[in-house]
DRENDO-1510 file (C-alpha; in Angstrom, 1 decimal, always signed):
<recs>
REC; n; res; u; v; w
REC; 1; MET; +53.2; -62.5; -33.1 .
REC; 2; ALA; +53.1; -61.4; -29.5 .
REC; 3; ALA; +55.4; -58.5; -28.5 .
REC; 4; PRO; +58.6; -59.6; -26.6 .
REC; 5; GLY; +57.8; -60.2; -22.9 .
REC; 6; VAL; +54.1; -60.6; -23.3 .
REC; 7; GLN; +54.3; -64.4; -22.9 .
REC; 8; LEU; +56.2; -63.9; -19.6 .
REC; 9; ILE; +53.1; -62.4; -17.9 .
REC; 10; PRO; +51.5; -65.1; -15.8 .
REC; 11; SER; +47.9; -65.9; -16.7 .
REC; 12; PRO; +45.0; -64.7; -14.5 .
REC; 13; GLU; +44.6; -68.3; -13.3 .
REC; 14; GLU; +48.2; -68.5; -12.3 .
REC; 15; ILE; +48.0; -65.2; -10.4 .
REC; 16; MET; +44.9; -66.4; -8.6 .
REC; 17; GLN; +46.7; -69.6; -7.5 .
REC; 18; ILE; +49.5; -67.4; -6.0 .
REC; 19; LEU; +46.9; -65.3; -4.2 .
REC; 20; LYS; +45.2; -68.4; -2.9 .
REC; 21; ARG; +48.4; -70.1; -1.8 .
REC; 22; THR; +49.5; -67.0; +0.2 .
REC; 23; GLY; +46.2; -66.5; +1.8 .
REC; 24; ALA; +45.6; -63.2; -0.1 .
REC; 25; PHE; +42.4; -64.6; -1.5 .
REC; 26; ARG; +39.8; -66.5; +0.5 .
REC; 27; GLU; +36.3; -67.7; -0.1 .
REC; 28; GLY; +33.6; -67.7; +2.6 .
REC; 29; HIS; +31.1; -65.2; +4.0 .
REC; 30; PHE; +32.6; -61.8; +4.6 .
REC; 31; VAL; +31.1; -58.5; +5.9 .
REC; 32; TYR; +32.8; -55.2; +5.1 .
REC; 33; PRO; +32.7; -52.2; +7.5 .
REC; 34; ASN; +30.2; -50.5; +5.1 .
REC; 35; GLY; +27.8; -53.4; +5.8 .
REC; 36; LYS; +28.1; -55.1; +2.4 .
REC; 37; HIS; +28.4; -58.9; +2.2 .
REC; 38; THR; +30.4; -60.9; -0.2 .
REC; 39; ALA; +31.6; -64.5; -0.7 .
REC; 40; HIS; +35.3; -63.5; -1.5 .
REC; 41; TYR; +37.9; -61.6; +0.3 .
REC; 42; PHE; +41.3; -60.2; -0.9 .
REC; 43; GLN; +43.9; -59.4; +1.7 .
REC; 44; MET; +46.7; -58.5; -0.8 .
REC; 45; PRO; +49.5; -57.7; +1.8 .
REC; 46; LEU; +49.6; -61.4; +2.6 .
REC; 47; ALA; +51.0; -62.0; -0.9 .
REC; 48; PHE; +53.6; -59.3; -0.6 .
REC; 49; ARG; +55.1; -60.5; +2.6 .
REC; 50; TYR; +57.1; -63.0; +0.6 .
REC; 51; TYR; +59.9; -61.6; -1.5 .
REC; 52; ASP; +59.6; -64.1; -4.4 .
REC; 53; THR; +55.9; -63.8; -4.6 .
REC; 54; ALA; +56.0; -60.0; -4.4 .
REC; 55; ARG; +58.6; -59.9; -7.2 .
REC; 56; VAL; +56.6; -62.2; -9.5 .
REC; 57; LEU; +53.5; -60.0; -9.1 .
REC; 58; ALA; +55.2; -56.6; -9.4 .
REC; 59; VAL; +57.3; -57.7; -12.4 .
REC; 60; ALA; +54.2; -59.1; -14.2 .
REC; 61; LEU; +52.4; -55.9; -13.7 .
REC; 62; SER; +55.4; -53.9; -14.9 .
REC; 63; ARG; +55.3; -55.8; -18.1 .
REC; 64; LYS; +51.8; -54.7; -18.7 .
REC; 65; PHE; +53.2; -51.1; -18.9 .
REC; 66; ARG; +56.5; -51.9; -20.7 .
REC; 67; VAL; +54.7; -53.4; -23.8 .
REC; 68; ASP; +53.0; -50.0; -24.3 .
REC; 69; ARG; +55.3; -48.1; -26.7 .
REC; 70; ASP; +54.4; -44.7; -25.4 .
REC; 71; ILE; +55.2; -45.7; -21.8 .
REC; 72; ALA; +58.4; -47.6; -22.8 .
REC; 73; SER; +59.6; -44.6; -24.8 .
REC; 74; GLN; +59.5; -42.5; -21.6 .
REC; 75; LEU; +61.4; -44.9; -19.3 .
REC; 76; PRO; +63.2; -44.5; -17.0 .
REC; 77; LYS; +62.1; -40.8; -16.6 .
REC; 78; VAL; +58.8; -41.7; -15.0 .
REC; 79; SER; +57.2; -41.6; -11.5 .
REC; 80; ILE; +55.5; -44.6; -9.9 .
REC; 81; ILE; +52.7; -43.5; -7.5 .
REC; 82; SER; +50.7; -45.5; -5.0 .
REC; 83; PRO; +47.3; -44.0; -4.0 .
REC; 84; SER; +47.5; -45.6; -0.5 .
REC; 85; SER; +49.7; -47.6; +1.9 .
REC; 86; GLY; +48.4; -50.9; +0.5 .
REC; 87; GLY; +49.9; -50.2; -2.9 .
REC; 88; ILE; +53.4; -49.2; -1.6 .
REC; 89; PRO; +54.9; -52.7; -2.0 .
REC; 90; VAL; +53.5; -52.8; -5.6 .
REC; 91; ALA; +54.9; -49.4; -6.4 .
REC; 92; PHE; +58.4; -50.2; -5.2 .
REC; 93; GLY; +58.3; -53.5; -7.1 .
REC; 94; VAL; +57.1; -51.9; -10.3 .
REC; 95; ARG; +59.6; -49.0; -9.9 .
REC; 96; ASP; +62.5; -51.6; -9.6 .
REC; 97; ALA; +61.3; -53.6; -12.6 .
REC; 98; LEU; +61.0; -50.5; -14.8 .
REC; 99; SER; +64.0; -48.7; -13.3 .
REC; 100; ALA; +61.8; -45.7; -12.8 .
REC; 101; GLN; +63.4; -42.6; -11.4 .
REC; 102; GLN; +60.8; -41.5; -8.9 .
REC; 103; ILE; +58.3; -43.0; -6.4 .
REC; 104; TYR; +55.6; -41.3; -4.4 .
REC; 105; TRP; +52.7; -42.5; -2.3 .
REC; 106; ALA; +49.5; -40.8; -1.1 .
REC; 107; GLU; +47.3; -41.2; +1.9 .
REC; 108; GLN; +44.1; -39.8; +3.4 .
REC; 109; GLU; +44.5; -36.9; +5.8 .
REC; 110; ASN; +41.4; -35.1; +7.2 .
REC; 111; GLY; +39.3; -36.6; +4.4 .
REC; 112; GLN; +41.7; -35.4; +1.7 .
REC; 113; ARG; +44.2; -37.4; -0.3 .
REC; 114; MET; +47.7; -36.0; +0.0 .
REC; 115; PHE; +51.2; -37.1; -0.8 .
REC; 116; ARG; +53.2; -38.4; +2.1 .
REC; 117; GLN; +56.2; -36.5; +0.7 .
REC; 118; TYR; +56.3; -32.8; +0.2 .
REC; 119; VAL; +55.8; -32.2; -3.5 .
REC; 120; ASN; +56.1; -29.0; -5.4 .
REC; 121; GLN; +54.4; -28.1; -8.7 .
REC; 122; GLY; +56.3; -29.6; -11.5 .
REC; 123; ASP; +58.3; -32.0; -9.4 .
REC; 124; ILE; +56.6; -35.2; -10.6 .
REC; 125; ALA; +57.7; -36.8; -13.9 .
REC; 126; PRO; +55.1; -38.5; -16.1 .
REC; 127; CYS; +53.5; -41.0; -13.8 .
REC; 128; ILE; +52.1; -44.5; -13.6 .
REC; 129; ILE; +49.7; -45.0; -10.7 .
REC; 130; VAL; +49.6; -48.6; -9.3 .
REC; 131; ASP; +47.7; -50.3; -6.4 .
REC; 132; ASP; +47.4; -53.8; -5.1 .
REC; 133; ILE; +43.6; -54.0; -5.7 .
REC; 134; ILE; +41.0; -51.7; -7.3 .
REC; 135; ARG; +37.6; -52.3; -5.8 .
REC; 136; SER; +35.8; -49.1; -6.5 .
REC; 137; GLY; +38.5; -46.9; -8.1 .
REC; 138; HIS; +37.8; -44.0; -5.7 .
REC; 139; ALA; +41.4; -43.9; -4.3 .
REC; 140; ILE; +43.0; -43.9; -7.7 .
REC; 141; GLU; +40.5; -41.3; -9.0 .
REC; 142; GLU; +41.4; -39.0; -6.1 .
REC; 143; THR; +45.1; -39.6; -6.8 .
REC; 144; VAL; +44.6; -38.7; -10.4 .
REC; 145; GLU; +43.1; -35.4; -9.4 .
REC; 146; LEU; +46.0; -34.8; -7.0 .
REC; 147; VAL; +48.6; -35.5; -9.6 .
REC; 148; LYS; +46.9; -33.4; -12.2 .
REC; 149; SER; +46.8; -30.5; -9.7 .
REC; 150; LEU; +50.6; -30.7; -9.6 .
REC; 151; GLY; +50.9; -30.6; -13.4 .
REC; 152; ALA; +52.0; -34.1; -14.0 .
REC; 153; PRO; +50.8; -36.2; -16.9 .
REC; 154; ILE; +49.4; -39.7; -16.2 .
REC; 155; ILE; +50.7; -42.3; -18.7 .
REC; 156; GLY; +49.6; -45.5; -17.0 .
REC; 157; CYS; +47.3; -47.0; -14.3 .
REC; 158; GLY; +47.0; -50.5; -13.0 .
REC; 159; ALA; +46.7; -53.0; -10.2 .
REC; 160; ILE; +47.3; -56.7; -9.4 .
REC; 161; VAL; +43.5; -57.2; -9.1 .
REC; 162; HIS; +40.8; -55.1; -10.7 .
REC; 163; PHE; +37.1; -55.6; -9.9 .
REC; 164; THR; +35.0; -55.5; -13.0 .
REC; 165; SER; +32.5; -53.2; -11.3 .
REC; 166; ALA; +35.3; -50.5; -11.0 .
REC; 167; PRO; +36.0; -48.1; -14.0 .
REC; 168; ASN; +38.0; -49.5; -16.9 .
REC; 169; GLU; +39.5; -46.1; -17.4 .
REC; 170; ILE; +40.6; -43.6; -14.8 .
REC; 171; GLY; +41.5; -40.0; -15.9 .
REC; 172; GLY; +41.3; -41.1; -19.5 .
REC; 173; VAL; +43.9; -43.8; -19.0 .
REC; 174; PRO; +43.0; -47.5; -19.4 .
REC; 175; VAL; +43.4; -49.6; -16.2 .
REC; 176; ARG; +45.8; -52.6; -16.6 .
REC; 177; SER; +45.6; -55.5; -14.3 .
REC; 178; LEU; +46.7; -59.1; -13.9 .
REC; 179; VAL; +43.3; -60.3; -12.8 .
REC; 180; GLU; +39.8; -59.0; -13.7 .
REC; 181; PHE; +37.6; -60.2; -10.9 .
REC; 182; ASP; +33.8; -60.2; -11.1 .
REC; 183; GLU; +32.8; -59.7; -7.5 .
REC; 184; LYS; +29.2; -59.8; -6.2 .
REC; 185; PHE; +28.3; -57.6; -3.3 .
REC; 186; TYR; +25.1; -57.7; -1.3 .
REC; 187; ASN; +24.0; -54.4; +0.3 .
REC; 188; SER; +22.3; -56.1; +3.3 .
REC; 189; ALA; +22.0; -59.4; +5.1 .
REC; 190; ALA; +18.5; -59.8; +3.7 .
REC; 191; GLU; +19.9; -59.9; +0.2 .
REC; 192; CYS; +22.9; -62.1; +1.0 .
REC; 193; LEU; +22.6; -65.7; -0.1 .
REC; 194; ASP; +25.1; -66.9; +2.6 .
REC; 195; CYS; +23.0; -65.2; +5.3 .
REC; 196; ASN; +19.9; -67.0; +4.0 .
REC; 197; THR; +21.7; -70.3; +4.4 .
REC; 198; GLY; +23.0; -69.5; +7.9 .
REC; 199; ALA; +26.7; -69.4; +6.9 .
REC; 200; PRO; +28.9; -67.9; +9.7 .
REC; 201; GLU; +30.0; -64.3; +9.1 .
REC; 202; GLU; +33.5; -63.0; +9.2 .
REC; 203; HIS; +33.8; -59.2; +9.7 .
REC; 204; VAL; +36.8; -57.7; +7.8 .
REC; 205; ARG; +38.5; -54.4; +8.2 .
REC; 206; PHE; +38.6; -53.3; +4.5 .
</recs>
């Protein structure tokens, strides 16, 4: 029998329908700033501009953590951490759903990931790191190192969408997500199937 609450998590198909309806997921021919080509593009903030949609996504992700007995036993004395500005709406939504006591977010400054808030050694409670999307995992990996340097244990990690090419574990903690997406990137126009058929390009920021 499924643990209480598990059946309340929308299916990956339902989550993708939400992302499509809000414009957060599109299909086409996209070129990233690093020159890579792909047929899909996620712009997650578009889903989080609507309160009802943002709440559905954040609550669903929070339930992925709540069903873990170890995490549930430590609530509400935990920190929710976003590795970047894109994950801040997710972090606030998960914090509200779990009634977590603390929230922090990091950002890149001079090539180094740092907390936006001034944080001392030992300030951070056991933490759950969340983001809107994990493409490569680099941002979360850097945040894990930042959190560990401040002496805080990491008890959870997750995102709304997780690319299957990204690590399944970060810092020894399994990555939980609402959607596992198998994205295909082409390193150059010569390799790209859409380029070979003459499909128009759309250059995206991230």
